[in-house]
Backbone as XML, in Angstrom:
<?xml version="1.0"?>
<chain id="A" units="angstrom">
  <residue number="1" name="MET">
    <atom name="N" x="-4.696" y="0.120" z="-4.801"/>
    <atom name="CA" x="-3.729" y="1.037" z="-4.265"/>
    <atom name="C" x="-2.314" y="0.706" z="-4.743"/>
  </residue>
  <residue number="2" name="ALA">
    <atom name="N" x="-2.220" y="0.286" z="-5.982"/>
    <atom name="CA" x="-0.920" y="-0.041" z="-6.552"/>
    <atom name="C" x="-0.020" y="1.190" z="-6.650"/>
  </residue>
  <residue number="3" name="TRP">
    <atom name="N" x="-0.629" y="2.377" z="-6.701"/>
    <atom name="CA" x="0.144" y="3.615" z="-6.800"/>
    <atom name="C" x="1.075" y="3.787" z="-5.610"/>
  </residue>
  <residue number="4" name="ARG">
    <atom name="N" x="0.724" y="3.218" z="-4.461"/>
    <atom name="CA" x="1.559" y="3.378" z="-3.266"/>
    <atom name="C" x="2.959" y="2.811" z="-3.458"/>
  </residue>
  <residue number="5" name="GLY">
    <atom name="N" x="3.070" y="1.752" z="-4.221"/>
    <atom name="CA" x="4.371" y="1.151" z="-4.475"/>
    <atom name="C" x="5.202" y="1.929" z="-5.485"/>
  </residue>
  <residue number="6" name="GLN">
    <atom name="N" x="4.594" y="2.904" z="-6.140"/>
    <atom name="CA" x="5.278" y="3.706" z="-7.160"/>
    <atom name="C" x="5.639" y="5.115" z="-6.693"/>
  </residue>
  <residue number="7" name="LEU">
    <atom name="N" x="5.402" y="5.416" z="-5.425"/>
    <atom name="CA" x="5.654" y="6.775" z="-4.929"/>
    <atom name="C" x="7.079" y="7.232" z="-5.196"/>
  </residue>
  <residue number="8" name="SER">
    <atom name="N" x="8.040" y="6.379" z="-4.917"/>
    <atom name="CA" x="9.444" y="6.787" z="-5.042"/>
    <atom name="C" x="9.888" y="6.915" z="-6.490"/>
  </residue>
  <residue number="9" name="ARG">
    <atom name="N" x="9.056" y="6.532" z="-7.410"/>
    <atom name="CA" x="9.408" y="6.671" z="-8.825"/>
    <atom name="C" x="9.504" y="8.146" z="-9.230"/>
  </residue>
  <residue number="10" name="TYR">
    <atom name="N" x="8.593" y="8.978" z="-8.710"/>
    <atom name="CA" x="8.562" y="10.391" z="-9.072"/>
    <atom name="C" x="8.790" y="11.333" z="-7.902"/>
  </residue>
  <residue number="11" name="ILE">
    <atom name="N" x="8.468" y="10.896" z="-6.703"/>
    <atom name="CA" x="8.615" y="11.749" z="-5.528"/>
    <atom name="C" x="9.942" y="11.449" z="-4.849"/>
  </residue>
  <residue number="12" name="LYS">
    <atom name="N" x="10.659" y="12.495" z="-4.487"/>
    <atom name="CA" x="11.965" y="12.346" z="-3.836"/>
    <atom name="C" x="11.869" y="12.439" z="-2.317"/>
  </residue>
  <residue number="13" name="GLU">
    <atom name="N" x="10.783" y="13.043" z="-1.812"/>
    <atom name="CA" x="10.597" y="13.194" z="-0.365"/>
    <atom name="C" x="9.142" y="13.547" z="-0.088"/>
  </residue>
  <residue number="14" name="ILE">
    <atom name="N" x="8.613" y="13.000" z="1.002"/>
    <atom name="CA" x="7.268" y="13.332" z="1.468"/>
    <atom name="C" x="7.397" y="13.911" z="2.872"/>
  </residue>
  <residue number="15" name="ARG">
    <atom name="N" x="6.662" y="15.005" z="3.135"/>
    <atom name="CA" x="6.655" y="15.603" z="4.474"/>
    <atom name="C" x="5.223" y="15.784" z="4.957"/>
  </residue>
  <residue number="16" name="PHE">
    <atom name="N" x="4.969" y="15.292" z="6.138"/>
    <atom name="CA" x="3.709" y="15.540" z="6.827"/>
    <atom name="C" x="3.989" y="16.549" z="7.922"/>
  </residue>
  <residue number="17" name="LEU">
    <atom name="N" x="3.209" y="17.604" z="7.993"/>
    <atom name="CA" x="3.314" y="18.595" z="9.055"/>
    <atom name="C" x="1.980" y="18.644" z="9.779"/>
  </residue>
  <residue number="18" name="PHE">
    <atom name="N" x="2.014" y="18.620" z="11.106"/>
    <atom name="CA" x="0.771" y="18.688" z="11.862"/>
    <atom name="C" x="1.052" y="19.049" z="13.305"/>
  </residue>
  <residue number="19" name="SER">
    <atom name="N" x="-0.004" y="19.470" z="13.995"/>
    <atom name="CA" x="0.065" y="19.774" z="15.418"/>
    <atom name="C" x="-0.389" y="18.532" z="16.182"/>
  </residue>
  <residue number="20" name="PRO">
    <atom name="N" x="0.443" y="18.002" z="17.076"/>
    <atom name="CA" x="0.108" y="16.736" z="17.739"/>
    <atom name="C" x="-1.132" y="16.779" z="18.623"/>
  </residue>
  <residue number="21" name="ASN">
    <atom name="N" x="-1.514" y="17.957" z="19.110"/>
    <atom name="CA" x="-2.642" y="18.055" z="20.031"/>
    <atom name="C" x="-3.868" y="18.746" z="19.447"/>
  </residue>
  <residue number="22" name="SER">
    <atom name="N" x="-3.783" y="19.180" z="18.216"/>
    <atom name="CA" x="-4.883" y="19.922" z="17.594"/>
    <atom name="C" x="-5.937" y="18.980" z="17.017"/>
  </residue>
  <residue number="23" name="PRO">
    <atom name="N" x="-7.209" y="19.256" z="17.268"/>
    <atom name="CA" x="-8.273" y="18.435" z="16.673"/>
    <atom name="C" x="-8.242" y="18.459" z="15.139"/>
  </residue>
  <residue number="24" name="SER">
    <atom name="N" x="-7.793" y="19.563" z="14.548"/>
    <atom name="CA" x="-7.749" y="19.650" z="13.081"/>
    <atom name="C" x="-6.687" y="18.734" z="12.479"/>
  </residue>
  <residue number="25" name="SER">
    <atom name="N" x="-5.748" y="18.277" z="13.309"/>
    <atom name="CA" x="-4.694" y="17.380" z="12.842"/>
    <atom name="C" x="-4.961" y="15.914" z="13.163"/>
  </residue>
  <residue number="26" name="ALA">
    <atom name="N" x="-6.092" y="15.632" z="13.786"/>
    <atom name="CA" x="-6.373" y="14.264" z="14.244"/>
    <atom name="C" x="-6.365" y="13.248" z="13.112"/>
  </residue>
  <residue number="27" name="SER">
    <atom name="N" x="-6.990" y="13.563" z="11.989"/>
    <atom name="CA" x="-7.027" y="12.585" z="10.891"/>
    <atom name="C" x="-5.655" y="12.427" z="10.239"/>
  </residue>
  <residue number="28" name="THR">
    <atom name="N" x="-4.849" y="13.487" z="10.216"/>
    <atom name="CA" x="-3.490" y="13.380" z="9.686"/>
    <atom name="C" x="-2.655" y="12.480" z="10.567"/>
  </residue>
  <residue number="29" name="LYS">
    <atom name="N" x="-2.748" y="12.678" z="11.855"/>
    <atom name="CA" x="-2.016" y="11.842" z="12.807"/>
    <atom name="C" x="-2.469" y="10.386" z="12.678"/>
  </residue>
  <residue number="30" name="SER">
    <atom name="N" x="-3.754" y="10.178" z="12.559"/>
    <atom name="CA" x="-4.308" y="8.834" z="12.405"/>
    <atom name="C" x="-3.836" y="8.195" z="11.096"/>
  </residue>
  <residue number="31" name="PHE">
    <atom name="N" x="-3.817" y="8.977" z="10.014"/>
    <atom name="CA" x="-3.334" y="8.466" z="8.724"/>
    <atom name="C" x="-1.895" y="7.980" z="8.849"/>
  </residue>
  <residue number="32" name="ILE">
    <atom name="N" x="-1.064" y="8.770" z="9.484"/>
    <atom name="CA" x="0.338" y="8.398" z="9.650"/>
    <atom name="C" x="0.453" y="7.120" z="10.486"/>
  </residue>
  <residue number="33" name="GLU">
    <atom name="N" x="-0.284" y="7.050" z="11.580"/>
    <atom name="CA" x="-0.237" y="5.867" z="12.438"/>
    <atom name="C" x="-0.692" y="4.608" z="11.697"/>
  </residue>
  <residue number="34" name="ASN">
    <atom name="N" x="-1.669" y="4.744" z="10.821"/>
    <atom name="CA" x="-2.241" y="3.587" z="10.142"/>
    <atom name="C" x="-1.577" y="3.224" z="8.817"/>
  </residue>
  <residue number="35" name="HIS">
    <atom name="N" x="-0.876" y="4.168" z="8.177"/>
    <atom name="CA" x="-0.370" y="3.918" z="6.828"/>
    <atom name="C" x="1.145" y="4.070" z="6.657"/>
  </residue>
  <residue number="36" name="TYR">
    <atom name="N" x="1.826" y="4.622" z="7.640"/>
    <atom name="CA" x="3.269" y="4.837" z="7.500"/>
    <atom name="C" x="4.002" y="3.532" z="7.187"/>
  </residue>
  <residue number="37" name="LYS">
    <atom name="N" x="3.727" y="2.500" z="7.940"/>
    <atom name="CA" x="4.448" y="1.233" z="7.770"/>
    <atom name="C" x="4.278" y="0.687" z="6.355"/>
  </residue>
  <residue number="38" name="ASP">
    <atom name="N" x="3.060" y="0.717" z="5.838"/>
    <atom name="CA" x="2.802" y="0.232" z="4.482"/>
    <atom name="C" x="3.526" y="1.080" z="3.441"/>
  </residue>
  <residue number="39" name="LEU">
    <atom name="N" x="3.456" y="2.403" z="3.586"/>
    <atom name="CA" x="4.139" y="3.292" z="2.644"/>
    <atom name="C" x="5.645" y="3.069" z="2.660"/>
  </residue>
  <residue number="40" name="LYS">
    <atom name="N" x="6.208" y="2.919" z="3.849"/>
    <atom name="CA" x="7.656" y="2.750" z="3.979"/>
    <atom name="C" x="8.096" y="1.370" z="3.488"/>
  </residue>
  <residue number="41" name="THR">
    <atom name="N" x="7.282" y="0.353" z="3.726"/>
    <atom name="CA" x="7.602" y="-0.997" z="3.246"/>
    <atom name="C" x="7.632" y="-1.031" z="1.720"/>
  </residue>
  <residue number="42" name="LYS">
    <atom name="N" x="6.701" y="-0.343" z="1.082"/>
    <atom name="CA" x="6.625" y="-0.331" z="-0.374"/>
    <atom name="C" x="7.606" y="0.639" z="-1.015"/>
  </residue>
  <residue number="43" name="ASN">
    <atom name="N" x="8.134" y="1.578" z="-0.225"/>
    <atom name="CA" x="9.076" y="2.591" z="-0.730"/>
    <atom name="C" x="10.211" y="2.770" z="0.273"/>
  </residue>
  <residue number="44" name="PRO">
    <atom name="N" x="11.039" y="1.745" z="0.465"/>
    <atom name="CA" x="12.027" y="1.784" z="1.546"/>
    <atom name="C" x="13.066" y="2.902" z="1.442"/>
  </residue>
  <residue number="45" name="ARG">
    <atom name="N" x="13.336" y="3.388" z="0.251"/>
    <atom name="CA" x="14.356" y="4.437" z="0.087"/>
    <atom name="C" x="13.774" y="5.844" z="0.027"/>
  </residue>
  <residue number="46" name="LEU">
    <atom name="N" x="12.461" y="5.944" z="0.090"/>
    <atom name="CA" x="11.795" y="7.251" z="0.035"/>
    <atom name="C" x="11.764" y="7.871" z="1.424"/>
  </residue>
  <residue number="47" name="PRO">
    <atom name="N" x="12.375" y="9.050" z="1.596"/>
    <atom name="CA" x="12.271" y="9.730" z="2.897"/>
    <atom name="C" x="10.829" y="10.187" z="3.155"/>
  </residue>
  <residue number="48" name="ILE">
    <atom name="N" x="10.276" y="9.738" z="4.264"/>
    <atom name="CA" x="8.953" y="10.169" z="4.697"/>
    <atom name="C" x="9.152" y="10.882" z="6.029"/>
  </residue>
  <residue number="49" name="LEU">
    <atom name="N" x="9.097" y="12.204" z="5.985"/>
    <atom name="CA" x="9.382" y="13.023" z="7.154"/>
    <atom name="C" x="8.089" y="13.395" z="7.867"/>
  </residue>
  <residue number="50" name="ILE">
    <atom name="N" x="8.117" y="13.322" z="9.166"/>
    <atom name="CA" x="6.959" y="13.667" z="9.989"/>
    <atom name="C" x="7.376" y="14.798" z="10.909"/>
  </residue>
  <residue number="51" name="ARG">
    <atom name="N" x="6.759" y="15.950" z="10.737"/>
    <atom name="CA" x="7.114" y="17.138" z="11.503"/>
    <atom name="C" x="5.937" y="17.572" z="12.361"/>
  </residue>
  <residue number="52" name="GLU">
    <atom name="N" x="6.120" y="17.521" z="13.656"/>
    <atom name="CA" x="5.102" y="17.969" z="14.595"/>
    <atom name="C" x="5.495" y="19.339" z="15.131"/>
  </residue>
  <residue number="53" name="ALA">
    <atom name="N" x="4.535" y="20.251" z="15.151"/>
    <atom name="CA" x="4.769" y="21.583" z="15.688"/>
    <atom name="C" x="3.451" y="22.122" z="16.228"/>
  </residue>
  <residue number="54" name="THR">
    <atom name="N" x="3.490" y="22.669" z="17.398"/>
    <atom name="CA" x="2.283" y="23.197" z="18.023"/>
    <atom name="C" x="1.731" y="24.359" z="17.198"/>
  </residue>
  <residue number="55" name="GLY">
    <atom name="N" x="0.434" y="24.307" z="16.941"/>
    <atom name="CA" x="-0.241" y="25.410" z="16.270"/>
    <atom name="C" x="-0.163" y="25.413" z="14.755"/>
  </residue>
  <residue number="56" name="ILE">
    <atom name="N" x="0.460" y="24.439" z="14.143"/>
    <atom name="CA" x="0.570" y="24.412" z="12.684"/>
    <atom name="C" x="-0.631" y="23.672" z="12.094"/>
  </residue>
  <residue number="57" name="GLU">
    <atom name="N" x="-1.088" y="24.121" z="10.934"/>
    <atom name="CA" x="-2.185" y="23.424" z="10.272"/>
    <atom name="C" x="-1.632" y="22.182" z="9.567"/>
  </residue>
  <residue number="58" name="PRO">
    <atom name="N" x="-2.410" y="21.110" z="9.490"/>
    <atom name="CA" x="-1.907" y="19.888" z="8.862"/>
    <atom name="C" x="-1.683" y="20.087" z="7.364"/>
  </residue>
  <residue number="59" name="GLN">
    <atom name="N" x="-0.526" y="19.609" z="6.909"/>
    <atom name="CA" x="-0.135" y="19.768" z="5.512"/>
    <atom name="C" x="0.601" y="18.525" z="5.042"/>
  </residue>
  <residue number="60" name="LEU">
    <atom name="N" x="0.586" y="18.322" z="3.738"/>
    <atom name="CA" x="1.349" y="17.256" z="3.095"/>
    <atom name="C" x="2.133" y="17.890" z="1.959"/>
  </residue>
  <residue number="61" name="TRP">
    <atom name="N" x="3.447" y="17.652" z="1.953"/>
    <atom name="CA" x="4.314" y="18.207" z="0.918"/>
    <atom name="C" x="5.044" y="17.090" z="0.201"/>
  </residue>
  <residue number="62" name="ALA">
    <atom name="N" x="5.198" y="17.243" z="-1.091"/>
    <atom name="CA" x="5.983" y="16.312" z="-1.894"/>
    <atom name="C" x="7.062" y="17.107" z="-2.612"/>
  </residue>
  <residue number="63" name="ARG">
    <atom name="N" x="8.285" y="16.550" z="-2.590"/>
    <atom name="CA" x="9.397" y="17.169" z="-3.327"/>
    <atom name="C" x="9.724" y="16.256" z="-4.495"/>
  </residue>
  <residue number="64" name="TYR">
    <atom name="N" x="9.812" y="16.856" z="-5.687"/>
    <atom name="CA" x="10.076" y="16.126" z="-6.907"/>
    <atom name="C" x="11.498" y="16.426" z="-7.390"/>
  </residue>
  <residue number="65" name="ASP">
    <atom name="N" x="11.814" y="15.980" z="-8.599"/>
    <atom name="CA" x="13.102" y="16.296" z="-9.218"/>
    <atom name="C" x="13.289" y="17.811" z="-9.323"/>
  </residue>
  <residue number="66" name="MET">
    <atom name="N" x="14.526" y="18.220" z="-9.358"/>
    <atom name="CA" x="14.896" y="19.618" z="-9.546"/>
    <atom name="C" x="14.398" y="20.519" z="-8.416"/>
  </residue>
  <residue number="67" name="GLY">
    <atom name="N" x="14.075" y="19.960" z="-7.248"/>
    <atom name="CA" x="13.661" y="20.744" z="-6.094"/>
    <atom name="C" x="12.248" y="21.287" z="-6.160"/>
  </residue>
  <residue number="68" name="VAL">
    <atom name="N" x="11.479" y="20.868" z="-7.139"/>
    <atom name="CA" x="10.083" y="21.323" z="-7.261"/>
    <atom name="C" x="9.283" y="20.712" z="-6.120"/>
  </residue>
  <residue number="69" name="GLU">
    <atom name="N" x="8.492" y="21.535" z="-5.431"/>
    <atom name="CA" x="7.666" y="21.065" z="-4.321"/>
    <atom name="C" x="6.210" y="21.438" z="-4.557"/>
  </residue>
  <residue number="70" name="GLN">
    <atom name="N" x="5.334" y="20.577" z="-4.041"/>
    <atom name="CA" x="3.903" y="20.839" z="-4.112"/>
    <atom name="C" x="3.304" y="20.429" z="-2.776"/>
  </residue>
  <residue number="71" name="GLY">
    <atom name="N" x="2.402" y="21.260" z="-2.253"/>
    <atom name="CA" x="1.804" y="20.988" z="-0.959"/>
    <atom name="C" x="0.287" y="20.990" z="-1.001"/>
  </residue>
  <residue number="72" name="VAL">
    <atom name="N" x="-0.293" y="20.315" z="-0.002"/>
    <atom name="CA" x="-1.746" y="20.225" z="0.120"/>
    <atom name="C" x="-2.106" y="20.466" z="1.577"/>
  </residue>
  <residue number="73" name="ARG">
    <atom name="N" x="-3.103" y="21.296" z="1.817"/>
    <atom name="CA" x="-3.623" y="21.481" z="3.177"/>
    <atom name="C" x="-4.515" y="20.296" z="3.509"/>
  </residue>
  <residue number="74" name="LEU">
    <atom name="N" x="-4.364" y="19.743" z="4.700"/>
    <atom name="CA" x="-5.104" y="18.546" z="5.087"/>
    <atom name="C" x="-6.186" y="18.812" z="6.121"/>
  </residue>
  <residue number="75" name="GLU">
    <atom name="N" x="-6.331" y="20.048" z="6.543"/>
    <atom name="CA" x="-7.322" y="20.379" z="7.570"/>
    <atom name="C" x="-8.724" y="20.008" z="7.097"/>
  </residue>
  <residue number="76" name="GLY">
    <atom name="N" x="-9.432" y="19.250" z="7.918"/>
    <atom name="CA" x="-10.796" y="18.852" z="7.611"/>
    <atom name="C" x="-10.922" y="17.630" z="6.712"/>
  </residue>
  <residue number="77" name="LEU">
    <atom name="N" x="-9.801" y="17.056" z="6.279"/>
    <atom name="CA" x="-9.859" y="15.879" z="5.413"/>
    <atom name="C" x="-9.872" y="14.598" z="6.237"/>
  </residue>
  <residue number="78" name="SER">
    <atom name="N" x="-10.550" y="13.587" z="5.722"/>
    <atom name="CA" x="-10.566" y="12.270" z="6.354"/>
    <atom name="C" x="-9.308" y="11.501" z="5.926"/>
  </residue>
  <residue number="79" name="GLU">
    <atom name="N" x="-9.075" y="10.350" z="6.540"/>
    <atom name="CA" x="-7.932" y="9.514" z="6.150"/>
    <atom name="C" x="-8.017" y="9.140" z="4.675"/>
  </residue>
  <residue number="80" name="GLU">
    <atom name="N" x="-9.217" y="8.821" z="4.212"/>
    <atom name="CA" x="-9.405" y="8.452" z="2.805"/>
    <atom name="C" x="-9.066" y="9.624" z="1.886"/>
  </residue>
  <residue number="81" name="GLN">
    <atom name="N" x="-9.458" y="10.824" z="2.272"/>
    <atom name="CA" x="-9.157" y="12.008" z="1.472"/>
    <atom name="C" x="-7.663" y="12.329" z="1.495"/>
  </residue>
  <residue number="82" name="ILE">
    <atom name="N" x="-7.006" y="12.073" z="2.606"/>
    <atom name="CA" x="-5.557" y="12.277" z="2.689"/>
    <atom name="C" x="-4.854" y="11.296" z="1.763"/>
  </residue>
  <residue number="83" name="SER">
    <atom name="N" x="-5.326" y="10.056" z="1.736"/>
    <atom name="CA" x="-4.770" y="9.061" z="0.834"/>
    <atom name="C" x="-4.927" y="9.509" z="-0.622"/>
  </residue>
  <residue number="84" name="LYS">
    <atom name="N" x="-6.080" y="10.056" z="-0.952"/>
    <atom name="CA" x="-6.331" y="10.561" z="-2.306"/>
    <atom name="C" x="-5.421" y="11.743" z="-2.621"/>
  </residue>
  <residue number="85" name="ALA">
    <atom name="N" x="-5.185" y="12.615" z="-1.650"/>
    <atom name="CA" x="-4.282" y="13.752" z="-1.852"/>
    <atom name="C" x="-2.863" y="13.260" z="-2.138"/>
  </residue>
  <residue number="86" name="LEU">
    <atom name="N" x="-2.431" y="12.231" z="-1.419"/>
    <atom name="CA" x="-1.096" y="11.664" z="-1.652"/>
    <atom name="C" x="-1.027" y="11.028" z="-3.040"/>
  </residue>
  <residue number="87" name="GLU">
    <atom name="N" x="-2.075" y="10.345" z="-3.425"/>
    <atom name="CA" x="-2.124" y="9.750" z="-4.774"/>
    <atom name="C" x="-2.042" y="10.846" z="-5.835"/>
  </residue>
  <residue number="88" name="ASP">
    <atom name="N" x="-2.782" y="11.933" z="-5.640"/>
    <atom name="CA" x="-2.756" y="13.043" z="-6.595"/>
    <atom name="C" x="-1.364" y="13.663" z="-6.680"/>
  </residue>
  <residue number="89" name="LEU">
    <atom name="N" x="-0.683" y="13.786" z="-5.531"/>
    <atom name="CA" x="0.682" y="14.319" z="-5.544"/>
    <atom name="C" x="1.617" y="13.387" z="-6.306"/>
  </residue>
  <residue number="90" name="SER">
    <atom name="N" x="1.412" y="12.088" z="-6.189"/>
    <atom name="CA" x="2.270" y="11.149" z="-6.923"/>
    <atom name="C" x="2.040" y="11.285" z="-8.429"/>
  </residue>
  <residue number="91" name="LYS">
    <atom name="N" x="0.810" y="11.516" z="-8.833"/>
    <atom name="CA" x="0.508" y="11.726" z="-10.255"/>
    <atom name="C" x="1.089" y="13.051" z="-10.728"/>
  </residue>
  <residue number="92" name="GLY">
    <atom name="N" x="1.086" y="14.040" z="-9.847"/>
    <atom name="CA" x="1.697" y="15.330" z="-10.179"/>
    <atom name="C" x="3.186" y="15.188" z="-10.401"/>
  </residue>
  <residue number="93" name="GLY">
    <atom name="N" x="3.813" y="14.281" z="-9.679"/>
    <atom name="CA" x="5.240" y="14.016" z="-9.860"/>
    <atom name="C" x="5.536" y="13.447" z="-11.235"/>
  </residue>
  <residue number="94" name="ALA">
    <atom name="N" x="4.637" y="12.639" z="-11.750"/>
    <atom name="CA" x="4.814" y="12.085" z="-13.099"/>
    <atom name="C" x="4.781" y="13.219" z="-14.114"/>
  </residue>
  <residue number="95" name="ALA">
    <atom name="N" x="3.893" y="14.177" z="-13.917"/>
    <atom name="CA" x="3.800" y="15.315" z="-14.829"/>
    <atom name="C" x="5.054" y="16.174" z="-14.758"/>
  </residue>
  <residue number="96" name="VAL">
    <atom name="N" x="5.577" y="16.406" z="-13.551"/>
    <atom name="CA" x="6.809" y="17.188" z="-13.381"/>
    <atom name="C" x="7.960" y="16.481" z="-14.080"/>
  </residue>
  <residue number="97" name="SER">
    <atom name="N" x="8.034" y="15.172" z="-13.930"/>
    <atom name="CA" x="9.118" y="14.383" z="-14.540"/>
    <atom name="C" x="9.057" y="14.444" z="-16.061"/>
  </residue>
  <residue number="98" name="LEU">
    <atom name="N" x="7.863" y="14.424" z="-16.631"/>
    <atom name="CA" x="7.714" y="14.459" z="-18.070"/>
    <atom name="C" x="8.105" y="15.808" z="-18.658"/>
  </residue>
  <residue number="99" name="LYS">
    <atom name="N" x="7.915" y="16.890" z="-17.887"/>
    <atom name="CA" x="8.284" y="18.225" z="-18.359"/>
    <atom name="C" x="9.795" y="18.386" z="-18.432"/>
  </residue>
  <residue number="100" name="GLY">
    <atom name="N" x="10.503" y="17.727" z="-17.476"/>
    <atom name="CA" x="11.955" y="17.886" z="-17.377"/>
    <atom name="C" x="12.641" y="17.123" z="-18.375"/>
  </residue>
</chain>
């Protein structure tokens, strides 16, 4: 999981959106509870925003250079799959950076 320490290299901001009481958001909430500290320790200057709103489907958004954003729906994903989605977004940031 060396990629976790490289998140801030290409990603300028990460946003998690989820409903705090919805069963569909349970794994997203669990992922944040279990991995936020590690992500923030390895990327201290990277803003990691957590947005709770009733009735919203769980989502993960990454903002790259030049305001480019990419999002992933997290409904039905396990913690491991959410981690993979975040890794994929970090790789997508490398591609965005190379285009610019």
